[in-house]
N, C-alpha and C positions, 0 to 999 in steps of 0.2 A: 470434397476434402482431399488434400494432397499431402503426403508425408514429407517432412522437411528435407530428408536426404534422398528422395526419389531421384533416380538418375545417377547416383554415385555407386561405383562398383568397387568392392573391397575384395582383395585377394588375401585369404587367410592361410598362413602357413604356421599353424599353432598346434598345441597339444595341452592336455590337462585342463587348467581353468582360465588363467589370466587372458591369454590370447583369444581362445574361443568365446569367452564370455564378453570381452570387449567387442568382438565382431557381432555377437548376438544383440548387444545393446544398440549397435548401429543399425542392425536389421529391424529392430523395433521402431526406429526412426525412418525406415523406408529404404535404406541402402540395400543394394543387391550384394549378397555374400557368395563368393565362390570359395568353397573350403577344399583345400588340397590336402589329401592324406596319402600315406604310403599304401601300397597294394594290400597290405594286411589290415589297414585301418589304424587310427591312432589308439594309443594304449588305454585311454580312459574308457573306451568302449567295453573293456573287460573288468572295470572296477566295481566292487561293492554290490549293492542291491541291483539286480538286473530284471529287465522286462524282456522276455523272449531272448535271453542271451546277451542283451545290450544294456549297459549301465544306465540306470535312471538319470544320473547326473549328466550323461552324454546327451540324453533326450532333452534335458532342460537347457543346456548350453548351446544347442545346435539347431533350434527351431529356425525356420525361414531360410535355411541355407541350401545351396546347390552343392552336392558332393562330387568331387573329382578325385580319382585315384591315379597317381603317377609315381613311377619308380624314378626318383630324381638322382639316383646314384650314378647314372650314366649320362653321356652327352645328349642322347636323344630326349630323355626325360627332362633334363635340365633346360634344353632348348625350348621344350613346351612351356615350361614355367617362364622363361624369358619372353616368349610370345604373349603369355597371359599378362605379364607385367606391363607390356606395352599397351594393353587394353584396359588397364586398371587405374583408378584414381588413388587408391590406398592399398598398402600392404601392411599386414599385421603379423608379427612373429614374436614368440616368447621362448626362444631357445636360449641356452647358456651363451654368455658373451663369447664371441669368436666362432661359434658353430656355423652361423650363416655365411660368414666370410670364408670359412674353410670349404664351403660348398660352392663358392662363387656366386653367392646370393646376398652379399652384404650391400649396404646402402651405396657405397662408392661404386660398386659394380652396376647396380640397377639404375642409378640416376643417369648413367650414360645412355641407357635404353629409353628411359622415360624421365626427362628432367623435371616434369611437374609432379612426380610421384611423391606422395606423403607416406613415409616409411616409419611405422611405429614399432619400436623395440620395447618389449616388456620383459624385464629380467629381475632377478633377485636383488642385485646391487647396482644395476646400471652399467653403462659402458665406459665409465671412467671412475677413478678412485682406487684405493689399494685393495678393496674387496671384489673388484669386478670379475676376477677369475673364479670366484667361489661358486660352487653349485649349492642351491638352496631351494627348499620347498617351504610351504607356509609356516609350519611349526618352527623351523630353524629361524626364519625371518622374525616371527613373533618374539623368540627368545633374544635374538641379537639386537632388535630394535627397541627393547625396553618395555614393550607392551606386556609381555609375560610377567615381568617383575612387578607390575601394578595389579595383576589379576589374582584374586584369591584372598585368603586371610593371612594375618601376620604370623600365625603359628603353624602354617603349612607352607610347603615349597611353592614357588611360582607356578602358575597354572595357565595352560593354553586357553584362549577364548574358544567357546564352543563351536564357532564357525570359522571357516578359512578366511579370516579378515584381510590378510595381506593379498591373497589371490583376488578376492571379491572387490575390495576397494582399489586395488591396482588396476583391475579391469575397467572399473568406472572412471578412474583417472585417465586411463588411456583413451577411452571413448570421448571424454571431454576434451582432451588435448587434440584429438583427431578432428572433432567438429570445429575447434578454433583454427586448426591448420587449414581446413577446407575454406573457412571464411577468408583467411589470409591469402590462399591461392586464388580465390575469386577476385580479390582486389589487386593482386600482383602477378598472378600467373605462375608463381614459384612454388615448388614443392619443398620438402624439408625432412630431416630425420628427427623423430621424436624419441627421446631417451628416458623411459619411465623406470624407476627403481621401486620395487615393493618395499625395500628398506626405508626409502624416503617417505613413502606413503604411510607406513606404520609410525614414523616419527610424528606425522600430523595427527594420527589417531591419539597419540599420547600428549597432545599439546597442552591439555589442562594440567599436566604434571610439571611442565617446564618451569613455571614460576617458583617452584620449591627447590630448584637446583642450588640456590645460594643459602638455603637454610641448613642448620646443623643436622636435622633429622632427614632431610631430603624427602622425596616422594616415596611412598611405600604401599604395601598391600593392607587394605582395611575392609575387606569383605564388600558389603553392599553400602557402606557408609560413604558420605561425601567428605572430601578432604577439608572443607572449610565451614560448612553449615550443617545443621541438624533440625529435625530428624530426616534421615534417608535410610531406608532399610526394608527388609521383608518381614512381615508380621503374620503369624499363623492364626488363621481363623478356625471356626469349627469344621470347615470342610475344604480348606485350601490355604493359599498364601496370598497376601495382599502386598503389592509394591507401592511404597510411598516415597515421594521426593518433594522436599521443600526447597524453594529457590528464592523466594521474595519475602519481604516483611509481612505482606498480606497473607501469604500462605502460613507463615509461622504464627501469626495472630490467630488464624482460624484453627490451627492445631491446638494451641494452648487453651483456647476457649472450648473446643470440643472435648478435650481431656480434663478440663477443670484445673489447669495449671496456671501459675503466674506468668504473665507476659514478660518478654525480654527483647532486646535488640537482636536483629539477625546476626550481627557481628559476634555476639556472645553466645549464640545458640550451640555452637560446637562444644562449649564447655559444659553444657547440660545434656549432652548426647545420651548418657546412661539413664538419666531421669526420663527423657522422652521415650527411649526404647522400652523401659520398664512399664511406663504408663500405656504406651501404644500396644504393647504385647498383651497386657491385661484387658484392654478395651477390645482388641480384635478377637481374643479368645472367646468372648461372649456372643459373637455374631457369626453368621454365615458370611462367606466371601461376598455374595451379592449384596447383602445388607450393609456390610462394611464399605464396600465400593460405593454404594448409593449415598450413604451418609457422608462420606468424604466429598463426593462430587457436589452434594447439596450445599456443603459448606465451603466450596471453592478450594479444596485440597487436592492436588494432583495425585491420583491413586488409581490402581487397576489390578485386576487379578493376574496372577502368574499362570500362563496357559501352556499346556503341552502342545506339541506339533499336531497331534490328532485333533485337538480342540480348535486350533487355528484353521486347519483344513476344512472343518465343518462350520466355521463361524460365518454368520450372515454378512458381516462387514467384509470378510475376505472375498466373498463372491460378489458383493455389491461393488467393490472396487476393481473387479476383474483381476485380482491378484492370482487367482487360479482360474484356468480355462480348461475345457475338455476338448481335445483335438482327436480326430480319428486317424490312427496310424494304419497304413495299408495292410500290415500283417499282424500287428499287436492289438488292433482294435482301439477303443477309446482310452486315452491317456490324460490324466490330470496333470497339467504342466503350469509353471509360473507364467503369468501374463506379462504385459509390458509395464515397466515402472513409470513410463512417460504418459502423463494425462494432460491434454490440453483441448481447447474448444475446436481447433482446426485439425489437429493431428492426434487422435486418441491413442495411437500406438498400433503397430502392425504385428499381429501374430497369426500367420496364415497357413503354415505347414509344419509338419513334424520333422525331426532330424532325418537327414538322408541316410540310406544304406551306403555301404562302402562303394564309392564310384557310381552311385545311382545316376548321376547326371553327366558323367564323363563325356559320353558321345554327344549329348546335346550341347554342352558348353564348347567343346572343341569345334563342333560344326558351326554353331551360331557365331562365336567370337573369332575363330581362326579360319573358318572356311574349309575345314577338313571334310572330305567326302567319305562315303562308306568304305571304299577301297583302302584309303589311307588309314582310317580308323581300324579296320580289320587287321591291317599289317602291324600297326602299333600294338594291338591287342595280342596278336599271335606271337610277337617278339617279346612280350612281357613288359612293355613300357607303360601301358595303361591298363586299368582294371575297371570292372563294373559289369553290369548285365549286357 
């Protein structure tokens, strides 16, 4: 078996989530990732829950990578990055618009060094348009892109989605665009600049609401209900919550038969939403979650228990799908980390090593790719241009 992106080298100049996660996706497909960090490491290393002083989310986003620490503020460090660009197929960056250009690392600068370079920029609002100068993180993007206005209930203010959707979907979109650009380069030999906006991506997440733009009421917040059909909601059982979603006439007929209600056309189901909710609430309250889930499935009704993260982490399905894997970290010991989302018969997904320490592979990478010997590396280290063991 051979990973589809084996032989592709990606230079990652990123921080936080979108850039590093896009690179991590490519690593799962077999690409070699050279992650360049400042000498103190990227800021996410110090976020939230930590394992031996390093953020758990950093461990998740940076498996499979080789870590290089370079002070790029001076000419010597910047020249090292230029040399690495010449040896790379792809560059990923997720800094604010204009930042890379100010460092002499914009696409127009680097394509002169490597005309075949695929340069992927992942930013809040993209590199064109009136918002391009704005700084933004996930919550701001969710608010500005309309997603937040659709999340929650009508009697409460807009609510952030519980995960960083702009970051995560932006990363996936970037990885997809890069694989397409690699195919284009294979056919034409030409590189290109990819310009991904998290604001654009969030617009796609809200695509189901766009048909309501011309209606008087517009799209709004309606909790766990569907905007057009019913029932769709959470129902409390004796020991938990059951999520139910009806999408077809067959589903609806099964629900009305299960609850002993009169049948109706799917197009009219929304008008009976309150009736369905009342009946489903009473039905679920008499059952355990497991029994309710089984009864729905037996009748062809899409339904499932609402699980907490702890339950998912211990779920047999999670481990059967290699959604979680246990990797041995050289200092922290065994870590449970997300596996590869890519599953196929020939390329099941690559998850081979834990996230690197700061500059862990600096000397190896500069020696292998650029031909630097020990004397040159020692000099760079002594002068504070590179870091690492």
